[in-house]
N, CA, C and O atoms as a Tripos MOL2 file, in Angstrom:
@<TRIPOS>MOLECULE
protein
  292   291    73     0     0
PROTEIN
NO_CHARGES

@<TRIPOS>ATOM
      1 N          -0.0570  -10.2500    6.6640 N.3       1 UNK1
      2 CA          0.8370   -9.1660    6.3760 C.3       1 UNK1
      3 C           0.0040   -7.8900    6.7350 C.2       1 UNK1
      4 O          -1.2250   -7.8740    6.8120 O.2       1 UNK1
      5 N           0.7410   -6.9420    6.9210 N.am      2 UNK2
      6 CA          0.1100   -5.4570    7.0520 C.3       2 UNK2
      7 C           0.3450   -4.5540    5.8160 C.2       2 UNK2
      8 O           1.2170   -4.8360    4.9940 O.2       2 UNK2
      9 N          -0.3380   -3.6160    5.7140 N.am      3 UNK3
     10 CA         -0.4270   -2.5850    4.5120 C.3       3 UNK3
     11 C           0.9000   -2.1850    4.3610 C.2       3 UNK3
     12 O           1.4340   -2.1790    3.2520 O.2       3 UNK3
     13 N           1.6070   -1.7780    5.6040 N.am      4 UNK4
     14 CA          2.8720   -1.0840    5.4010 C.3       4 UNK4
     15 C           4.1050   -2.2410    4.8880 C.2       4 UNK4
     16 O           5.1460   -2.0030    4.2750 O.2       4 UNK4
     17 N           3.6880   -3.2670    5.2720 N.am      5 UNK5
     18 CA          4.7010   -4.5330    4.9090 C.3       5 UNK5
     19 C           4.4560   -4.6520    3.3260 C.2       5 UNK5
     20 O           5.4090   -4.7730    2.5570 O.2       5 UNK5
     21 N           3.0190   -4.6070    2.8460 N.am      6 UNK6
     22 CA          2.8150   -5.0630    1.7450 C.3       6 UNK6
     23 C           3.2910   -3.9310    0.5450 C.2       6 UNK6
     24 O           3.6910   -4.2350   -0.5780 O.2       6 UNK6
     25 N           3.1480   -2.6300    1.0570 N.am      7 UNK7
     26 CA          3.5720   -1.8940    0.0810 C.3       7 UNK7
     27 C           4.9940   -1.5470   -0.1680 C.2       7 UNK7
     28 O           5.4820   -1.2350   -1.2540 O.2       7 UNK7
     29 N           5.6570   -1.6500    1.0930 N.am      8 UNK8
     30 CA          7.1890   -1.8030    1.1620 C.3       8 UNK8
     31 C           7.8330   -3.0260    0.3080 C.2       8 UNK8
     32 O           8.8550   -2.9760   -0.3750 O.2       8 UNK8
     33 N           7.0170   -4.0820    0.5090 N.am      9 UNK9
     34 CA          7.7150   -5.2460   -0.3980 C.3       9 UNK9
     35 C           7.2870   -4.9870   -1.9500 C.2       9 UNK9
     36 O           8.1010   -5.1460   -2.8590 O.2       9 UNK9
     37 N           6.0830   -4.6180   -2.1540 N.am     10 UNK10
     38 CA          5.7810   -4.5050   -3.7110 C.3      10 UNK10
     39 C           6.6840   -3.1270   -4.4590 C.2      10 UNK10
     40 O           6.9470   -3.0820   -5.6610 O.2      10 UNK10
     41 N           7.0640   -2.0740   -3.4610 N.am     11 UNK11
     42 CA          7.8170   -1.1240   -3.8310 C.3      11 UNK11
     43 C           9.2340   -1.3940   -4.3440 C.2      11 UNK11
     44 O           9.7850   -0.8800   -5.3180 O.2      11 UNK11
     45 N           9.8150   -2.5120   -3.2970 N.am     12 UNK12
     46 CA         11.0770   -2.9930   -3.3970 C.3      12 UNK12
     47 C          11.1260   -4.1710   -4.6360 C.2      12 UNK12
     48 O          12.2340   -4.4460   -5.0970 O.2      12 UNK12
     49 N          10.1060   -4.7530   -5.0830 N.am     13 UNK13
     50 CA          9.9000   -5.6230   -5.8840 C.3      13 UNK13
     51 C          10.0050   -4.8690   -7.2440 C.2      13 UNK13
     52 O          10.5450   -5.4740   -8.1700 O.2      13 UNK13
     53 N           9.5520   -3.6360   -7.4470 N.am     14 UNK14
     54 CA          9.3680   -2.9320   -8.5410 C.3      14 UNK14
     55 C          10.8040   -1.9910   -8.6630 C.2      14 UNK14
     56 O          11.0830   -1.2340   -9.5920 O.2      14 UNK14
     57 N          11.4260   -2.2030   -7.7390 N.am     15 UNK15
     58 CA         13.0080   -1.4380   -7.6580 C.3      15 UNK15
     59 C          12.6720    0.0560   -7.6310 C.2      15 UNK15
     60 O          13.2650    0.8320   -8.3800 O.2      15 UNK15
     61 N          11.6740    0.4910   -6.7260 N.am     16 UNK16
     62 CA         11.4850    1.9910   -6.7460 C.3      16 UNK16
     63 C          11.8430    2.6190   -5.3070 C.2      16 UNK16
     64 O          11.6910    2.0620   -4.2200 O.2      16 UNK16
     65 N          12.2530    3.6530   -5.5040 N.am     17 UNK17
     66 CA         12.7660    4.5580   -4.0150 C.3      17 UNK17
     67 C          11.0850    5.1150   -3.8160 C.2      17 UNK17
     68 O          10.1370    5.2710   -4.5860 O.2      17 UNK17
     69 N          11.2960    5.2910   -2.4600 N.am     18 UNK18
     70 CA         10.1260    6.1000   -1.7330 C.3      18 UNK18
     71 C           9.5770    7.4440   -2.8030 C.2      18 UNK18
     72 O           8.4400    7.7100   -3.1950 O.2      18 UNK18
     73 N          10.7240    8.0380   -3.0320 N.am     19 UNK19
     74 CA         10.4220    9.2890   -3.7350 C.3      19 UNK19
     75 C           9.7610    8.8520   -5.2950 C.2      19 UNK19
     76 O           8.9170    9.6280   -5.7450 O.2      19 UNK19
     77 N          10.0010    8.0490   -5.8390 N.am     20 UNK20
     78 CA          9.5780    7.4810   -7.1200 C.3      20 UNK20
     79 C           8.0470    6.9730   -6.9810 C.2      20 UNK20
     80 O           7.1680    7.1180   -7.8300 O.2      20 UNK20
     81 N           7.9410    6.4140   -5.8600 N.am     21 UNK21
     82 CA          6.4200    5.8690   -5.4270 C.3      21 UNK21
     83 C           5.7040    7.2450   -5.1490 C.2      21 UNK21
     84 O           4.6920    7.5000   -5.8020 O.2      21 UNK21
     85 N           6.1180    8.0500   -4.3170 N.am     22 UNK22
     86 CA          5.4410    9.1380   -4.0750 C.3      22 UNK22
     87 C           5.0560   10.0460   -5.2690 C.2      22 UNK22
     88 O           3.9390   10.5440   -5.4080 O.2      22 UNK22
     89 N           5.9520   10.1860   -5.9960 N.am     23 UNK23
     90 CA          5.7160   11.1040   -7.2900 C.3      23 UNK23
     91 C           4.5630   10.4370   -8.0980 C.2      23 UNK23
     92 O           3.6840   11.1210   -8.6210 O.2      23 UNK23
     93 N           4.5990    8.9160   -8.1920 N.am     24 UNK24
     94 CA          3.5360    8.1670   -9.2310 C.3      24 UNK24
     95 C           2.2590    8.3230   -8.4660 C.2      24 UNK24
     96 O           1.1870    8.3560   -9.0710 O.2      24 UNK24
     97 N           2.3310    8.4290   -7.0260 N.am     25 UNK25
     98 CA          1.2080    8.1760   -6.4430 C.3      25 UNK25
     99 C           0.5530    9.6020   -6.0340 C.2      25 UNK25
    100 O          -0.6170    9.6170   -5.6510 O.2      25 UNK25
    101 N           1.1340   10.5300   -6.0970 N.am     26 UNK26
    102 CA          0.6980   12.0390   -6.1570 C.3      26 UNK26
    103 C           0.8710   12.4080   -4.8180 C.2      26 UNK26
    104 O           0.3830   13.4750   -4.4460 O.2      26 UNK26
    105 N           1.6430   11.5210   -3.8380 N.am     27 UNK27
    106 CA          1.5450   11.7420   -2.3550 C.3      27 UNK27
    107 C           3.0540   12.3300   -2.0320 C.2      27 UNK27
    108 O           3.8900   12.3500   -2.9360 O.2      27 UNK27
    109 N           3.3580   12.7910   -0.7570 N.am     28 UNK28
    110 CA          4.4860   13.1940   -0.4460 C.3      28 UNK28
    111 C           5.6790   11.9490   -0.0460 C.2      28 UNK28
    112 O           5.3860   10.8650    0.4600 O.2      28 UNK28
    113 N           6.7790   12.3040   -0.3320 N.am     29 UNK29
    114 CA          7.6560   10.9900    0.2160 C.3      29 UNK29
    115 C           7.4930   10.8370    1.7450 C.2      29 UNK29
    116 O           7.4550    9.7270    2.2770 O.2      29 UNK29
    117 N           7.3920   12.0630    2.4670 N.am     30 UNK30
    118 CA          7.4680   11.8260    3.9920 C.3      30 UNK30
    119 C           6.0020   10.8590    4.2660 C.2      30 UNK30
    120 O           5.9900   10.0780    5.2180 O.2      30 UNK30
    121 N           4.8650   10.9820    3.4070 N.am     31 UNK31
    122 CA          3.7690    9.9920    3.5910 C.3      31 UNK31
    123 C           4.0120    8.6280    3.2670 C.2      31 UNK31
    124 O           3.4000    7.7180    3.8260 O.2      31 UNK31
    125 N           4.9510    8.4260    2.3140 N.am     32 UNK32
    126 CA          5.3710    7.0850    2.0450 C.3      32 UNK32
    127 C           5.8000    6.5780    3.2110 C.2      32 UNK32
    128 O           5.2070    5.6880    3.8200 O.2      32 UNK32
    129 N           7.0480    7.2200    3.6440 N.am     33 UNK33
    130 CA          7.8470    6.9820    4.8520 C.3      33 UNK33
    131 C           7.0090    6.6350    6.0790 C.2      33 UNK33
    132 O           7.1710    5.7030    6.8670 O.2      33 UNK33
    133 N           6.0370    7.6310    6.0680 N.am     34 UNK34
    134 CA          5.1640    7.2940    7.4140 C.3      34 UNK34
    135 C           4.5490    6.0990    7.4500 C.2      34 UNK34
    136 O           4.5990    5.3340    8.4130 O.2      34 UNK34
    137 N           3.8260    5.8550    6.1950 N.am     35 UNK35
    138 CA          3.2230    4.5580    5.9680 C.3      35 UNK35
    139 C           4.0770    3.3070    6.2190 C.2      35 UNK35
    140 O           3.7350    2.4400    7.0240 O.2      35 UNK35
    141 N           5.1340    3.2590    5.5380 N.am     36 UNK36
    142 CA          6.0860    2.2540    5.6180 C.3      36 UNK36
    143 C           6.6290    1.8980    7.0740 C.2      36 UNK36
    144 O           6.9380    0.7590    7.4250 O.2      36 UNK36
    145 N           6.7150    3.2900    8.0460 N.am     37 UNK37
    146 CA          7.3010    3.0280    9.2000 C.3      37 UNK37
    147 C           5.9810    2.8420   10.2310 C.2      37 UNK37
    148 O           6.2260    2.8090   11.4370 O.2      37 UNK37
    149 N           4.9960    2.7550    9.9110 N.am     38 UNK38
    150 CA          3.8320    2.5260   10.4540 C.3      38 UNK38
    151 C           3.5730    3.7880   11.6450 C.2      38 UNK38
    152 O           3.2520    3.6090   12.8200 O.2      38 UNK38
    153 N           3.7850    4.9190   11.0470 N.am     39 UNK39
    154 CA          3.5660    6.2890   11.7410 C.3      39 UNK39
    155 C           2.2950    6.8660   11.5700 C.2      39 UNK39
    156 O           1.7390    7.6310   12.3570 O.2      39 UNK39
    157 N           1.7710    6.3580   10.2460 N.am     40 UNK40
    158 CA          0.4380    6.9510    9.7710 C.3      40 UNK40
    159 C          -0.3840    5.7950    8.9990 C.2      40 UNK40
    160 O           0.1790    5.0120    8.2350 O.2      40 UNK40
    161 N          -1.7420    5.7630    9.2660 N.am     41 UNK41
    162 CA         -2.5400    4.8020    8.5590 C.3      41 UNK41
    163 C          -3.0670    5.4610    7.1720 C.2      41 UNK41
    164 O          -3.7640    6.4680    7.2920 O.2      41 UNK41
    165 N          -2.8620    5.1020    6.1970 N.am     42 UNK42
    166 CA         -3.3260    5.6450    4.9490 C.3      42 UNK42
    167 C          -4.6410    5.3910    4.8610 C.2      42 UNK42
    168 O          -5.2000    4.3600    5.2360 O.2      42 UNK42
    169 N          -5.2600    6.5710    4.2390 N.am     43 UNK43
    170 CA         -6.8970    6.4410    3.8880 C.3      43 UNK43
    171 C          -6.8730    5.5820    2.6130 C.2      43 UNK43
    172 O          -5.8720    5.2890    1.9590 O.2      43 UNK43
    173 N          -8.1190    5.2380    2.3790 N.am     44 UNK44
    174 CA         -8.4010    4.2340    1.1880 C.3      44 UNK44
    175 C          -7.9660    5.0200   -0.0670 C.2      44 UNK44
    176 O          -7.2960    4.3860   -0.8820 O.2      44 UNK44
    177 N          -8.2630    6.3660   -0.3500 N.am     45 UNK45
    178 CA         -7.8790    7.0850   -1.4030 C.3      45 UNK45
    179 C          -6.1450    6.6850   -1.6360 C.2      45 UNK45
    180 O          -5.7090    6.2140   -2.6860 O.2      45 UNK45
    181 N          -5.3750    6.9660   -0.5120 N.am     46 UNK46
    182 CA         -4.0960    7.0590   -0.6000 C.3      46 UNK46
    183 C          -3.7670    5.4490   -1.2140 C.2      46 UNK46
    184 O          -3.0330    5.2630   -2.1850 O.2      46 UNK46
    185 N          -4.3620    4.4970   -0.5550 N.am     47 UNK47
    186 CA         -3.7510    3.0920   -0.7570 C.3      47 UNK47
    187 C          -4.4300    2.8190   -2.2870 C.2      47 UNK47
    188 O          -3.8830    1.9490   -2.9630 O.2      47 UNK47
    189 N          -5.3560    3.3780   -2.7400 N.am     48 UNK48
    190 CA         -5.7610    3.3090   -4.1710 C.3      48 UNK48
    191 C          -4.7390    3.7420   -5.0960 C.2      48 UNK48
    192 O          -4.3720    3.1330   -6.1010 O.2      48 UNK48
    193 N          -4.2540    5.0070   -4.6040 N.am     49 UNK49
    194 CA         -3.2240    5.8480   -5.5090 C.3      49 UNK49
    195 C          -1.8370    4.9630   -5.5300 C.2      49 UNK49
    196 O          -1.1700    4.7430   -6.5410 O.2      49 UNK49
    197 N          -1.5560    4.5210   -4.2500 N.am     50 UNK50
    198 CA         -0.4480    3.7620   -4.2650 C.3      50 UNK50
    199 C          -0.3970    2.4730   -4.9980 C.2      50 UNK50
    200 O           0.6020    2.1410   -5.6360 O.2      50 UNK50
    201 N          -1.5130    1.7110   -4.9090 N.am     51 UNK51
    202 CA         -1.8810    0.5700   -5.7370 C.3      51 UNK51
    203 C          -1.6240    0.7890   -7.2040 C.2      51 UNK51
    204 O          -0.9250   -0.0180   -7.8170 O.2      51 UNK51
    205 N          -2.2080    1.9530   -7.8620 N.am     52 UNK52
    206 CA         -2.0250    2.2460   -9.0990 C.3      52 UNK52
    207 C          -0.7500    2.5400   -9.3260 C.2      52 UNK52
    208 O          -0.1920    1.9260  -10.2360 O.2      52 UNK52
    209 N          -0.0770    3.4360   -8.6380 N.am     53 UNK53
    210 CA          1.4200    3.8160   -8.9440 C.3      53 UNK53
    211 C           2.2960    2.4100   -8.7410 C.2      53 UNK53
    212 O           3.4300    2.4320   -9.2200 O.2      53 UNK53
    213 N           2.0440    1.7010   -8.3520 N.am     54 UNK54
    214 CA          2.6410    0.2920   -8.1600 C.3      54 UNK54
    215 C           2.2970   -0.7400   -9.4850 C.2      54 UNK54
    216 O           3.0310   -1.6200   -9.9360 O.2      54 UNK54
    217 N           1.1260   -0.3930   -9.8880 N.am     55 UNK55
    218 CA          0.5830   -1.3160  -10.7650 C.3      55 UNK55
    219 C           0.0180   -2.7150  -10.5540 C.2      55 UNK55
    220 O           0.0030   -3.6740  -11.3250 O.2      55 UNK55
    221 N          -0.4710   -2.5750   -9.2310 N.am     56 UNK56
    222 CA         -0.8680   -3.9050   -8.4900 C.3      56 UNK56
    223 C          -2.3050   -3.6960   -8.2100 C.2      56 UNK56
    224 O          -2.6970   -2.5330   -8.1130 O.2      56 UNK56
    225 N          -3.1770   -4.7160   -8.0610 N.am     57 UNK57
    226 CA         -4.5900   -4.6970   -7.4800 C.3      57 UNK57
    227 C          -4.5840   -4.1410   -6.0100 C.2      57 UNK57
    228 O          -3.6140   -4.2870   -5.2660 O.2      57 UNK57
    229 N          -5.6020   -3.5690   -5.6910 N.am     58 UNK58
    230 CA         -5.7230   -3.2480   -4.2270 C.3      58 UNK58
    231 C          -5.7110   -4.1720   -3.3420 C.2      58 UNK58
    232 O          -5.1800   -3.9400   -2.2560 O.2      58 UNK58
    233 N          -6.2280   -5.2820   -3.5810 N.am     59 UNK59
    234 CA         -6.1860   -6.4560   -2.6560 C.3      59 UNK59
    235 C          -4.7270   -7.1650   -2.4860 C.2      59 UNK59
    236 O          -4.5410   -8.1070   -1.7150 O.2      59 UNK59
    237 N          -3.9540   -6.7240   -3.1150 N.am     60 UNK60
    238 CA         -2.4810   -7.0640   -2.8760 C.3      60 UNK60
    239 C          -1.9820   -6.3640   -1.8660 C.2      60 UNK60
    240 O          -1.1910   -6.8810   -1.0760 O.2      60 UNK60
    241 N          -2.3900   -5.0720   -1.7620 N.am     61 UNK61
    242 CA         -1.8380   -4.3810   -0.2580 C.3      61 UNK61
    243 C          -2.6420   -4.4450    0.8630 C.2      61 UNK61
    244 O          -2.1440   -4.2620    1.9730 O.2      61 UNK61
    245 N          -3.9850   -4.7110    0.7050 N.am     62 UNK62
    246 CA         -4.8980   -4.7070    1.6270 C.3      62 UNK62
    247 C          -5.4580   -6.2450    1.8850 C.2      62 UNK62
    248 O          -6.0170   -6.7680    0.9220 O.2      62 UNK62
    249 N          -5.3780   -6.8210    2.8090 N.am     63 UNK63
    250 CA         -5.9730   -7.9870    2.9100 C.3      63 UNK63
    251 C          -7.5310   -8.0480    3.0270 C.2      63 UNK63
    252 O          -8.0020   -7.5710    4.0590 O.2      63 UNK63
    253 N          -8.3110   -8.5220    2.1920 N.am     64 UNK64
    254 CA         -9.7220   -8.5550    2.2520 C.3      64 UNK64
    255 C         -10.2060  -10.0730    2.3570 C.2      64 UNK64
    256 O          -9.8650  -10.9700    1.5860 O.2      64 UNK64
    257 N         -10.9990  -10.1870    3.3720 N.am     65 UNK65
    258 CA        -11.4020  -11.4930    3.6700 C.3      65 UNK65
    259 C         -12.7940  -11.4990    3.1630 C.2      65 UNK65
    260 O         -13.6140  -10.6210    3.4290 O.2      65 UNK65
    261 N         -13.0480  -12.6660    2.3250 N.am     66 UNK66
    262 CA        -14.3660  -12.5720    1.5330 C.3      66 UNK66
    263 C         -15.3590  -13.0020    2.7100 C.2      66 UNK66
    264 O         -15.0610  -13.4790    3.8050 O.2      66 UNK66
    265 N         -16.8300  -12.6550    2.1010 N.am     67 UNK67
    266 CA        -17.8770  -12.8060    3.1830 C.3      67 UNK67
    267 C         -17.9160  -14.6130    3.7150 C.2      67 UNK67
    268 O         -18.2090  -14.9090    4.8730 O.2      67 UNK67
    269 N         -17.7210  -15.2100    3.1180 N.am     68 UNK68
    270 CA        -17.7820  -16.6650    3.1810 C.3      68 UNK68
    271 C         -16.7970  -17.0930    4.0360 C.2      68 UNK68
    272 O         -17.0340  -18.0110    4.8200 O.2      68 UNK68
    273 N         -15.6150  -16.5020    3.9920 N.am     69 UNK69
    274 CA        -14.6100  -16.9100    4.9460 C.3      69 UNK69
    275 C         -14.8030  -16.0980    6.4020 C.2      69 UNK69
    276 O         -14.2050  -16.5120    7.3950 O.2      69 UNK69
    277 N         -15.5610  -15.0670    6.4630 N.am     70 UNK70
    278 CA        -15.8400  -14.3440    7.5710 C.3      70 UNK70
    279 C         -16.8770  -15.0570    8.3410 C.2      70 UNK70
    280 O         -16.7660  -15.2830    9.5460 O.2      70 UNK70
    281 N         -17.9520  -15.4300    7.5750 N.am     71 UNK71
    282 CA        -19.0570  -16.0610    8.2870 C.3      71 UNK71
    283 C         -18.9040  -17.3430    8.6690 C.2      71 UNK71
    284 O         -19.7670  -17.8250    9.4030 O.2      71 UNK71
    285 N         -17.7600  -18.1580    8.2400 N.am     72 UNK72
    286 CA        -17.4340  -19.5430    8.4260 C.3      72 UNK72
    287 C         -16.7470  -19.5810    9.5530 C.2      72 UNK72
    288 O         -16.8780  -20.6430   10.1610 O.2      72 UNK72
    289 N         -16.0110  -18.7350   10.0800 N.am     73 UNK73
    290 CA        -15.2440  -18.6690   11.3210 C.3      73 UNK73
    291 C         -16.2350  -18.7860   12.3450 C.2      73 UNK73
    292 O         -15.9040  -18.7650   13.5300 O.2      73 UNK73
@<TRIPOS>BOND
     1     1     2 1
     2     2     3 1
     3     3     4 2
     4     3     5 am
     5     5     6 1
     6     6     7 1
     7     7     8 2
     8     7     9 am
     9     9    10 1
    10    10    11 1
    11    11    12 2
    12    11    13 am
    13    13    14 1
    14    14    15 1
    15    15    16 2
    16    15    17 am
    17    17    18 1
    18    18    19 1
    19    19    20 2
    20    19    21 am
    21    21    22 1
    22    22    23 1
    23    23    24 2
    24    23    25 am
    25    25    26 1
    26    26    27 1
    27    27    28 2
    28    27    29 am
    29    29    30 1
    30    30    31 1
    31    31    32 2
    32    31    33 am
    33    33    34 1
    34    34    35 1
    35    35    36 2
    36    35    37 am
    37    37    38 1
    38    38    39 1
    39    39    40 2
    40    39    41 am
    41    41    42 1
    42    42    43 1
    43    43    44 2
    44    43    45 am
    45    45    46 1
    46    46    47 1
    47    47    48 2
    48    47    49 am
    49    49    50 1
    50    50    51 1
    51    51    52 2
    52    51    53 am
    53    53    54 1
    54    54    55 1
    55    55    56 2
    56    55    57 am
    57    57    58 1
    58    58    59 1
    59    59    60 2
    60    59    61 am
    61    61    62 1
    62    62    63 1
    63    63    64 2
    64    63    65 am
    65    65    66 1
    66    66    67 1
    67    67    68 2
    68    67    69 am
    69    69    70 1
    70    70    71 1
    71    71    72 2
    72    71    73 am
    73    73    74 1
    74    74    75 1
    75    75    76 2
    76    75    77 am
    77    77    78 1
    78    78    79 1
    79    79    80 2
    80    79    81 am
    81    81    82 1
    82    82    83 1
    83    83    84 2
    84    83    85 am
    85    85    86 1
    86    86    87 1
    87    87    88 2
    88    87    89 am
    89    89    90 1
    90    90    91 1
    91    91    92 2
    92    91    93 am
    93    93    94 1
    94    94    95 1
    95    95    96 2
    96    95    97 am
    97    97    98 1
    98    98    99 1
    99    99   100 2
   100    99   101 am
   101   101   102 1
   102   102   103 1
   103   103   104 2
   104   103   105 am
   105   105   106 1
   106   106   107 1
   107   107   108 2
   108   107   109 am
   109   109   110 1
   110   110   111 1
   111   111   112 2
   112   111   113 am
   113   113   114 1
   114   114   115 1
   115   115   116 2
   116   115   117 am
   117   117   118 1
   118   118   119 1
   119   119   120 2
   120   119   121 am
   121   121   122 1
   122   122   123 1
   123   123   124 2
   124   123   125 am
   125   125   126 1
   126   126   127 1
   127   127   128 2
   128   127   129 am
   129   129   130 1
   130   130   131 1
   131   131   132 2
   132   131   133 am
   133   133   134 1
   134   134   135 1
   135   135   136 2
   136   135   137 am
   137   137   138 1
   138   138   139 1
   139   139   140 2
   140   139   141 am
   141   141   142 1
   142   142   143 1
   143   143   144 2
   144   143   145 am
   145   145   146 1
   146   146   147 1
   147   147   148 2
   148   147   149 am
   149   149   150 1
   150   150   151 1
   151   151   152 2
   152   151   153 am
   153   153   154 1
   154   154   155 1
   155   155   156 2
   156   155   157 am
   157   157   158 1
   158   158   159 1
   159   159   160 2
   160   159   161 am
   161   161   162 1
   162   162   163 1
   163   163   164 2
   164   163   165 am
   165   165   166 1
   166   166   167 1
   167   167   168 2
   168   167   169 am
   169   169   170 1
   170   170   171 1
   171   171   172 2
   172   171   173 am
   173   173   174 1
   174   174   175 1
   175   175   176 2
   176   175   177 am
   177   177   178 1
   178   178   179 1
   179   179   180 2
   180   179   181 am
   181   181   182 1
   182   182   183 1
   183   183   184 2
   184   183   185 am
   185   185   186 1
   186   186   187 1
   187   187   188 2
   188   187   189 am
   189   189   190 1
   190   190   191 1
   191   191   192 2
   192   191   193 am
   193   193   194 1
   194   194   195 1
   195   195   196 2
   196   195   197 am
   197   197   198 1
   198   198   199 1
   199   199   200 2
   200   199   201 am
   201   201   202 1
   202   202   203 1
   203   203   204 2
   204   203   205 am
   205   205   206 1
   206   206   207 1
   207   207   208 2
   208   207   209 am
   209   209   210 1
   210   210   211 1
   211   211   212 2
   212   211   213 am
   213   213   214 1
   214   214   215 1
   215   215   216 2
   216   215   217 am
   217   217   218 1
   218   218   219 1
   219   219   220 2
   220   219   221 am
   221   221   222 1
   222   222   223 1
   223   223   224 2
   224   223   225 am
   225   225   226 1
   226   226   227 1
   227   227   228 2
   228   227   229 am
   229   229   230 1
   230   230   231 1
   231   231   232 2
   232   231   233 am
   233   233   234 1
   234   234   235 1
   235   235   236 2
   236   235   237 am
   237   237   238 1
   238   238   239 1
   239   239   240 2
   240   239   241 am
   241   241   242 1
   242   242   243 1
   243   243   244 2
   244   243   245 am
   245   245   246 1
   246   246   247 1
   247   247   248 2
   248   247   249 am
   249   249   250 1
   250   250   251 1
   251   251   252 2
   252   251   253 am
   253   253   254 1
   254   254   255 1
   255   255   256 2
   256   255   257 am
   257   257   258 1
   258   258   259 1
   259   259   260 2
   260   259   261 am
   261   261   262 1
   262   262   263 1
   263   263   264 2
   264   263   265 am
   265   265   266 1
   266   266   267 1
   267   267   268 2
   268   267   269 am
   269   269   270 1
   270   270   271 1
   271   271   272 2
   272   271   273 am
   273   273   274 1
   274   274   275 1
   275   275   276 2
   276   275   277 am
   277   277   278 1
   278   278   279 1
   279   279   280 2
   280   279   281 am
   281   281   282 1
   282   282   283 1
   283   283   284 2
   284   283   285 am
   285   285   286 1
   286   286   287 1
   287   287   288 2
   288   287   289 am
   289   289   290 1
   290   290   291 1
   291   291   292 2
@<TRIPOS>SUBSTRUCTURE
     1 UNK1         2 RESIDUE 1 A UNK
     2 UNK2         6 RESIDUE 1 A UNK
     3 UNK3        10 RESIDUE 1 A UNK
     4 UNK4        14 RESIDUE 1 A UNK
     5 UNK5        18 RESIDUE 1 A UNK
     6 UNK6        22 RESIDUE 1 A UNK
     7 UNK7        26 RESIDUE 1 A UNK
     8 UNK8        30 RESIDUE 1 A UNK
     9 UNK9        34 RESIDUE 1 A UNK
    10 UNK10       38 RESIDUE 1 A UNK
    11 UNK11       42 RESIDUE 1 A UNK
    12 UNK12       46 RESIDUE 1 A UNK
    13 UNK13       50 RESIDUE 1 A UNK
    14 UNK14       54 RESIDUE 1 A UNK
    15 UNK15       58 RESIDUE 1 A UNK
    16 UNK16       62 RESIDUE 1 A UNK
    17 UNK17       66 RESIDUE 1 A UNK
    18 UNK18       70 RESIDUE 1 A UNK
    19 UNK19       74 RESIDUE 1 A UNK
    20 UNK20       78 RESIDUE 1 A UNK
    21 UNK21       82 RESIDUE 1 A UNK
    22 UNK22       86 RESIDUE 1 A UNK
    23 UNK23       90 RESIDUE 1 A UNK
    24 UNK24       94 RESIDUE 1 A UNK
    25 UNK25       98 RESIDUE 1 A UNK
    26 UNK26      102 RESIDUE 1 A UNK
    27 UNK27      106 RESIDUE 1 A UNK
    28 UNK28      110 RESIDUE 1 A UNK
    29 UNK29      114 RESIDUE 1 A UNK
    30 UNK30      118 RESIDUE 1 A UNK
    31 UNK31      122 RESIDUE 1 A UNK
    32 UNK32      126 RESIDUE 1 A UNK
    33 UNK33      130 RESIDUE 1 A UNK
    34 UNK34      134 RESIDUE 1 A UNK
    35 UNK35      138 RESIDUE 1 A UNK
    36 UNK36      142 RESIDUE 1 A UNK
    37 UNK37      146 RESIDUE 1 A UNK
    38 UNK38      150 RESIDUE 1 A UNK
    39 UNK39      154 RESIDUE 1 A UNK
    40 UNK40      158 RESIDUE 1 A UNK
    41 UNK41      162 RESIDUE 1 A UNK
    42 UNK42      166 RESIDUE 1 A UNK
    43 UNK43      170 RESIDUE 1 A UNK
    44 UNK44      174 RESIDUE 1 A UNK
    45 UNK45      178 RESIDUE 1 A UNK
    46 UNK46      182 RESIDUE 1 A UNK
    47 UNK47      186 RESIDUE 1 A UNK
    48 UNK48      190 RESIDUE 1 A UNK
    49 UNK49      194 RESIDUE 1 A UNK
    50 UNK50      198 RESIDUE 1 A UNK
    51 UNK51      202 RESIDUE 1 A UNK
    52 UNK52      206 RESIDUE 1 A UNK
    53 UNK53      210 RESIDUE 1 A UNK
    54 UNK54      214 RESIDUE 1 A UNK
    55 UNK55      218 RESIDUE 1 A UNK
    56 UNK56      222 RESIDUE 1 A UNK
    57 UNK57      226 RESIDUE 1 A UNK
    58 UNK58      230 RESIDUE 1 A UNK
    59 UNK59      234 RESIDUE 1 A UNK
    60 UNK60      238 RESIDUE 1 A UNK
    61 UNK61      242 RESIDUE 1 A UNK
    62 UNK62      246 RESIDUE 1 A UNK
    63 UNK63      250 RESIDUE 1 A UNK
    64 UNK64      254 RESIDUE 1 A UNK
    65 UNK65      258 RESIDUE 1 A UNK
    66 UNK66      262 RESIDUE 1 A UNK
    67 UNK67      266 RESIDUE 1 A UNK
    68 UNK68      270 RESIDUE 1 A UNK
    69 UNK69      274 RESIDUE 1 A UNK
    70 UNK70      278 RESIDUE 1 A UNK
    71 UNK71      282 RESIDUE 1 A UNK
    72 UNK72      286 RESIDUE 1 A UNK
    73 UNK73      290 RESIDUE 1 A UNK
């Protein structure tokens, strides 16, 4: 899954509009739209703000492979 997909999915689960998410995350509605439509790659700080606004852990939005998994391959 991609960041854009995860953000959009979590936002829909919370029944939030892009505008509501933007207001809670302290970013513009346009930025949320750009991220969800894969027109912009969000910075780490923006992803962290979105995670906080959605009340989810950061790793629910970003796929992070642990070191064990990385070196095992």
